C-alpha positions as CSV (number, residue, x, y, z in Angstrom):
1,M,137.1,9.8,-21.8
2,A,136.9,6.2,-22.8
3,L,138.6,3.9,-20.1
4,S,141.5,1.7,-21.5
5,N,142.0,-2.2,-20.5
6,S,145.5,-1.3,-20.4
7,R,147.3,-2.5,-17.4
8,E,148.8,1.0,-17.0
9,T,145.6,2.6,-16.9
10,P,145.8,3.8,-13.5
11,F,149.1,5.6,-14.2
12,S,148.5,6.8,-17.6
13,K,147.9,10.3,-16.9
14,V,148.9,12.9,-14.4
15,F,146.0,14.2,-12.4
16,D,144.0,17.0,-14.4
17,P,141.9,19.3,-12.3
18,N,139.2,19.0,-14.8
19,E,139.0,15.1,-14.1
20,R,138.3,13.5,-10.9
21,F,139.4,10.1,-9.7
22,V,137.1,7.6,-8.4
23,S,136.6,4.3,-6.8
24,A,134.6,1.8,-8.5
25,H,136.1,-1.6,-9.1
26,G,139.8,-0.5,-8.7
27,L,141.6,2.6,-7.7
28,F,142.3,5.1,-10.1
29,S,139.6,5.0,-12.5
30,L,139.5,8.3,-14.6
31,L,136.0,9.7,-15.4
32,P,135.3,13.0,-16.9
33,S,134.0,16.1,-14.9
34,R,133.1,19.7,-15.4
35,S,135.2,20.3,-11.8
36,A,137.2,18.1,-9.8
37,F,135.8,19.6,-6.7
38,S,132.1,20.5,-7.9
39,L,130.9,16.6,-7.8
40,M,131.3,14.0,-5.3
41,P,132.5,10.5,-6.7
42,P,129.5,8.3,-7.8
43,D,130.5,5.6,-5.3
44,P,129.4,6.1,-1.8
45,N,131.5,3.4,-0.6
46,P,134.9,5.3,0.5
47,Y,137.0,2.0,0.5
48,I,139.0,0.5,-2.3
49,S,139.1,-2.8,-3.8
50,P,141.8,-5.2,-2.0
51,L,145.2,-5.8,-3.0
52,R,145.7,-8.5,-5.8
53,L,147.5,-11.2,-4.2
54,G,147.2,-13.9,-6.5
55,G,149.2,-14.8,-9.8
56,V,148.9,-11.8,-12.6
57,P,149.6,-12.7,-16.2
58,R,152.5,-10.0,-17.5
59,P,153.8,-9.4,-20.8
60,A,156.5,-11.6,-22.1
61,A,159.8,-10.3,-21.1
62,P,162.7,-10.2,-23.3
63,A,165.4,-13.1,-22.8
64,E,168.4,-10.7,-21.9
65,P,168.6,-9.9,-18.2
66,F,167.9,-6.6,-16.6
67,S,170.7,-4.4,-18.0
68,R,170.1,-1.3,-15.8
69,A,171.8,-2.4,-12.5
70,T,172.5,-0.2,-9.7
71,G,176.1,-0.1,-9.9
72,N,176.3,3.5,-10.8
73,T,174.4,4.5,-7.7
74,T,176.0,6.8,-5.3
75,R,173.8,7.6,-2.5
76,S,171.3,5.5,-0.3
77,I,167.6,6.2,-0.1
78,R,168.2,7.6,3.4
79,D,170.1,10.3,1.9
80,L,167.0,11.4,-0.1
81,A,165.4,12.3,3.0
82,G,163.6,15.9,2.4
83,R,163.8,15.4,-1.5
84,T,161.4,13.7,-4.2
85,A,162.5,11.1,-6.7
86,L,160.8,9.3,-9.5
87,W,159.8,5.8,-10.2
88,R,159.8,4.8,-13.6
89,Q,159.4,2.1,-16.0
90,P,162.1,1.9,-18.7
91,S,160.5,-0.7,-20.8
92,Q,156.5,-1.1,-21.0
93,L,157.3,-4.8,-21.9
94,R,159.4,-5.8,-18.9
95,Q,158.0,-5.5,-15.1
96,E,161.2,-3.6,-14.0
97,Y,161.1,-0.2,-12.4
98,E,163.6,2.3,-11.4
99,M,163.7,4.8,-8.5
100,V,165.6,7.8,-10.1
101,L,166.9,11.2,-8.8
102,G,167.7,13.2,-12.0
103,E,169.4,10.2,-13.8
104,E,170.8,8.5,-11.1
105,I,169.3,5.2,-10.3
106,V,169.1,5.1,-6.7
107,A,167.0,1.7,-6.4
108,T,165.2,-0.7,-8.7
109,L,162.5,-3.3,-8.5
110,R,162.0,-6.3,-10.6
111,W,159.4,-9.2,-11.0
112,R,161.3,-12.5,-11.0
113,K,158.9,-14.0,-13.2
114,N,155.9,-12.8,-15.9
115,V,153.4,-14.6,-13.6
116,G,153.2,-14.1,-10.1
117,T,153.8,-11.6,-7.2
118,C,157.6,-12.4,-6.3
119,A,159.8,-9.3,-6.8
120,V,163.4,-8.3,-6.2
121,A,164.4,-4.8,-4.8
122,R,167.7,-3.4,-5.0
123,S,169.6,-0.4,-3.5
124,P,172.9,0.9,-1.7
125,D,170.6,0.1,1.5
126,G,170.4,-3.7,0.9
127,T,168.7,-6.3,-1.2
128,W,165.3,-7.7,-0.5
129,S,162.6,-10.0,-2.1
130,F,158.8,-9.3,-1.9
131,K,156.0,-11.7,-2.1
132,A,152.1,-11.4,-1.7
133,A,150.2,-14.2,-0.7
134,G,147.2,-15.3,1.4
135,F,143.7,-15.0,0.9
136,L,141.7,-14.7,4.3
137,S,144.7,-12.8,5.7
138,P,146.5,-10.9,2.8
139,R,150.2,-10.1,3.6
140,V,153.4,-9.3,1.6
141,T,156.6,-10.9,3.2
142,V,160.0,-9.0,3.1
143,R,163.2,-11.4,3.1
144,L,167.0,-10.8,2.7
145,P,168.5,-12.9,-0.3
146,N,168.6,-16.8,0.1
147,S,166.6,-16.5,3.3
148,D,163.3,-18.1,4.2
149,Y,163.0,-16.1,7.1
150,D,160.3,-13.2,7.1
151,F,162.0,-10.3,8.8
152,A,159.1,-8.0,7.9
153,V,155.5,-8.5,7.0
154,F,153.0,-6.3,5.4
155,R,149.6,-7.1,6.7
156,S,146.6,-5.8,4.5
157,H,143.3,-4.7,6.2
158,G,141.4,-5.9,2.8
159,T,141.2,-2.2,1.7
160,G,144.4,-1.6,0.1
161,E,145.6,0.0,3.5
162,G,147.6,-2.0,6.0
163,V,150.3,-2.0,8.6
164,L,154.0,-3.1,7.8
165,E,155.1,-5.1,11.0
166,A,159.3,-4.6,11.2
167,M,161.9,-6.0,13.4
168,A,161.7,-5.1,17.1
169,G,157.8,-4.7,17.1
170,Q,158.2,-1.6,14.9
171,R,154.8,-0.9,12.9
172,F,154.4,1.3,9.9
173,P,150.8,2.2,8.8
174,W,150.3,2.5,4.9
175,R,147.2,4.6,4.2
176,C,145.4,6.5,1.4
177,V,145.9,10.0,1.9
178,S,144.0,11.5,-0.9
179,F,140.1,12.0,-1.3
180,W,140.7,11.0,-4.9
181,Q,142.5,7.6,-3.7
182,N,145.6,8.3,-5.9
183,T,148.2,8.9,-3.2
184,W,149.4,6.7,-0.6
185,A,151.7,6.8,2.2
186,F,153.9,5.2,5.3
187,F,153.8,6.7,8.6
188,D,155.3,6.0,11.8
189,V,154.0,4.8,15.2
190,D,153.4,8.5,15.9
191,G,151.5,9.0,13.0
192,D,154.1,11.2,11.2
193,R,154.3,10.7,7.4
194,L,157.5,9.0,6.3
195,L,157.0,9.1,2.4
196,T,154.3,9.6,0.0
197,I,153.9,8.2,-3.5
198,R,151.7,9.6,-6.0
199,P,151.2,8.1,-9.7
200,D,152.9,10.6,-12.1
201,S,153.8,9.4,-15.7
202,G,152.4,9.6,-19.2
203,G,151.9,6.8,-22.1
204,L,151.5,3.3,-21.1
205,K,154.2,3.0,-18.4
206,L,153.6,3.0,-14.7
207,G,155.5,5.8,-12.8
208,A,155.4,7.9,-9.7
209,Q,156.9,10.6,-7.4
210,V,157.9,9.6,-4.1
211,N,158.5,12.4,-1.5
212,I,160.7,11.1,1.5
213,E,160.4,13.1,4.4
214,L,163.1,14.6,6.6
215,K,162.1,12.2,9.7
216,A,162.5,9.3,7.3
217,S,166.3,9.4,7.7
218,A,166.0,8.4,11.5
219,H,164.7,4.7,10.3
220,Q,167.3,2.2,9.1
221,E,164.3,0.4,7.5
222,I,163.2,3.3,5.0
223,G,165.3,1.8,2.3
224,Y,163.1,-1.4,1.9
225,I,159.8,0.7,3.0
226,T,160.4,3.2,0.0
227,I,160.6,0.2,-2.3
228,L,157.9,-1.6,-0.8
229,G,155.3,1.3,-1.2
230,W,156.1,1.3,-4.5
231,Y,155.6,-2.6,-4.9
232,L,152.0,-2.1,-3.1
233,M,151.2,0.6,-5.8
234,V,151.9,-1.8,-8.7
235,L,150.0,-4.5,-7.1
236,I,147.0,-1.8,-6.9
237,A,147.5,-1.0,-10.4
238,D,147.2,-4.7,-11.5
239,D,144.0,-4.9,-9.4
240,F,142.6,-2.1,-10.8
241,A,143.4,-3.4,-14.6
242,T,141.9,-6.7,-14.1
243,A,138.7,-5.5,-12.6
244,Q,138.1,-3.4,-15.9
245,P,135.5,-5.0,-18.2
246,G,137.0,-7.1,-21.0
247,T,140.1,-7.9,-19.1
248,P,141.1,-11.3,-19.5
């Protein structure tokens, strides 16, 4: 299978048992194999490339504002505990995403500009802004609207994994939970999984399944944590795409 230089390559195909995910310069490189379980990945390094925290050129967005508002949402993310929702990208031309349960939009994530890492997350649980920064100490800040205060910070370990430091000293580890490095999850301090995100889409659009565990409903932070997980996945996809040969 020929690798595409498209930004959406990591999410362009649902996992096929006749193919295997490997970690070369990015996370979700697809290489053909006779069996997903018969050969070990060619890269002996178990770690992944770090999150991209710099400016990333994005396709030019249409002038009209984001038309899919969350006004038709009737439930919060906490209400989805024990269920599986989907992240989808309505348009390949816009860096905008929706988390849906059936046809109900539960949350949205939209990049503010074509270049940069600042994005706005919205759901009935609240509205937040995410922004990745730092080189020696990569991090993603979480803020409330019109605020300069970082009430939560995700700190990357330089491998894609990291820890979300929330209010009252709470910590939520973010880890890769798949040998094929295509599935990620947030955990609580006790090591119990709160949510899992796995790429699940076709074509050139980004998308994923997100499974929210029952225990997640006990955490009022689960709203922005769920959207932050998808934000991190998009950064990982950007990192993969820009690492491919021929990528400008």
